N, C-alpha and C positions, 0 to 999 in steps of 0.2 A: 384552537382547532384540534379535533381528535386525531390521534395517531393512526395512520393508515399504512405506513411503510417503514421498514428499518433497512437502511442502506449501510453497507459495510465496506471498509477497506479490507485488504487481505493480509499482506505482510505486516507483522507487528501487531496484528489484531488476532487472526486465527493462528498465527505462528509467533514464536518468540522474535523479538526485534532483531533485524540484521545489525543494528548498532552495537549489540553485544558481541557479535562475531567480528565487527570492525575493530572494536577495542582489543579483543584478544589477538587479532592479527597485528595490530599496531604495536602491542607490547612485545610480541615475538620478533617483530622486525626492527624494533627500536625506533619506531616513528612517534612523533608527538601524539598525545591523546587527542582523539577526535579529528585527526588529520584528514581522513577520508571524507568526513562530513564537511570539513572546511573546503575541500576541493569541490564537493557537490554544491556548496552554497555560493560559490563564486560564479557570477553570471548565470544564475539559476534557470533562466529561460532559454539560454543559447549555448550552454556548456555541453560536454559530451553526454552526460546523463540525460539532459533534456532532449537532445537530438535522438539518442538511442531509444528513449521511451516513446518517442513519436515515430519511430522507424524511419527517421530521416538519414541515419547512418547505420551500417551493419556492424557486426561484432568486431571485425577487423578495424573499421574506422573508429569505433569506440576505444579499442585497445590503444591505438596510436594517439588519439586526441586526449584521452585521459592521461597518458604518459606525458604529453606536452604540458597539460594543465598542472599536473602534480609537480613537474620539474620546475615550472615557474614559481611554485610555492615552496621550492627548496628541497623536495624529497621525491626523486623520480620513482614512479610506481606505475606499472603497466595496468591497463584496464582489465586484461585477462586474469590478473591476479585477484581482482576485486570481485568479479562476477560469481565465483563459487561461494562467496560469503553471504550471498543474498538469501540462501535457503535456511529457514529457521525450523524449530521443532513445533509440531502441531499442538495446540492447546485444546484438549478434549472438552473442558468445561465451556469454552466459547463455542465449540461446535454444537454442544448440547443446547446452548442458548439460542443459536441460529434455528435449530429445529423447533424449539418452543415458539420463537417469533414467527416462524413460517406457518405454524398452525393457526395463528391469529392475524398476522399482517402480511402484506406483500413484502418480499425481500429482494434486494439487489446488491450487486457488488461493483464498486468502482476501484480499479487497481492500476496504478502506474507500473508498468512492467516492460520487459524488453523481449525481443524475439531471440531468446537464448535459453539454455537449460531445458528442462522437461516440463512443459505445460505452463498454465496461467500463473502459478505461484513461483515460477523460476526455480523449481526444485532441483537439487543437486543430484538426484538419482531417480531412476525410473520407478523404484518402489515408493519413494515419497511422492512422486508425481501421481501415482494411482490413488493415494490417500487424499491428495489435493483435489484430484478430479472428482472424487466422491463429494467433497464439500462444495465445489463449484457447481455440481449438478443440482444442488438444493436451491440455487437462486433462480428466480424467474428471469432476471436480466443480468448479464455480466458485461461491463464496459471495460475493455483493456486499452490502455493508452497506445500500445504498440499496434493495435488494430484500427482504432477509430481516429488516430492522428491528433488527438487532443489529450492533454494530461492535466491532472490536478497541479496547482490550484486554479486553473482556468475555470471560471464559473460555467462555461458552456457545457462541460462534461457532467456537472450536477444537473443542469437543466435537461440535458439529453436523457439522463436517468429518469427524471420526473416525468418527462414526456412518454418514455417507454413504459413506465409503470402506471401511467395515467393518474398521477397524484399531484397535488400542489406541494411546493417546498415546505410550507408551514405545517403539513401533516406528516412530515418525515423526521425520523431520528437518523443521525449520521455518526458513524464511529470511525476514527482514524487515529493513528499513533503520532501524527505530525500536526502540531498546532497550525502551521501555515496552510494545511489542507482543511482544517476545521473552520478557519475564518471565513472563507467564501460560502461555505455551507450555512453558517450562522447568519451571514449577511443576507442570504436568500430567504431566511426564515426557518431553516431547519433547526431542530434541537441537536446541537453538535456535542459529541462526547469525545474528548481527547483521551486516548487510551495510554495511561502511564503504566499500570499494572493490570494483570488479569482480574484480580479481586475488585479493584476500583472500577474497572470498565463494567463488570457485571452488576455491581452495586448501582452505578449511574444508569445503566440500561434498565434495571428493574424499576428505578424511580421514574424513568421517562415513560415506560410502557405499562406499568402496573402488573407486570408478570414477576414471578419468583424464579430465581435461578440457583 
């Protein structure tokens, strides 16, 4: 089936991965490597991250619940200390690729985010939020987990995007920096691209779309 739409994750695709910020923070604090990711991966559909990204708890609730979860894993860490780490640096080449795709295909964004920070990309500053807003404005449809109450990897949010764009899953390319989020997209028939590096993502996107970036 011919490609009709390119659907994008935001954090870790248009911005550098928050995992890099997590690792720097862990090193500074003397925490085990990938400790924050380990907390996030424990009870992944019902933990503090999941509830916050579906707006089932607020920032204060996330702060307290994340502290409880991290304490159970041996290293007390308040959620409020983690939230500022979510804002990455924008990748201009990926933004340029979005613009090229928009000229040829429908484009949408599915992002797991929280009702905190400045704007959709959970930016750490109002200045960065303005840059994020410009990117977000290029999409025909944006689905934010904190607004729709469904988060990846729930297949429903991918189908919601397809319905909004009026395309079949098999005619879509999907990009995400998390394999767990790529799996349901692929299972629905999308061409899923796991973003490991900027160069790799653009190479794979070029192969999938026939465009040059």
